[in-house]
C-alpha positions, 0 to 999 in steps of 0.5 A, a space after each residue: 595376800 590380804 593387803 592386795 585385796 583393797 587395792 584390787 577392789 579399788 581398781 575394779 571400782 574405778 574401772 566400773 565407774 569409767 565404763 559408765 555412759 555419760 548422760 546428757 540432760 537437755 531442756 527444751 522450753 517452748 515459748 521462752 523468749 531469748 531475753 527472759 534470761 537477761 534478769 535471772 535474779 528472779 529465777 534462781 533455778 535458771 541462774 544455777 543452770 546457766 552458771 554450771 551448765 551449757 547455754 546455746 547463744 544462737 541456733 537456726 531452727 528447722 523450717 517451719 519454726 514449730 516446736 515438735 519438728 524442731 525438737 525431733 530435729 535436735 534429738 535425731 539430727 534429721 531435717 523435717 523433709 526426711 521424717 515427714 513432720 510438718 506440723 506441731 501435732 504428734 498424732 499427725 497421719 504422717 507420724 502413724 
């Protein structure tokens, strides 16, 4: 019975790892122009992210092109008109 125990533990450990929820880390950088990444030699952290991560080459922003409403659209999938966010102010009367 003893040789079976390590195999059982390995099986349980593997099953537990496969049940973990995958995680996503999303960087939303405000005011970062598209051509800032053309020369990443001065930005080693960004170079590593570009080499091992995923980069969006193009996206159509929600209208108006304000940061907070667009971040909210990216996170929820809702367009601006369904959530009443038309400003960059998180303390808007519509949000309360």
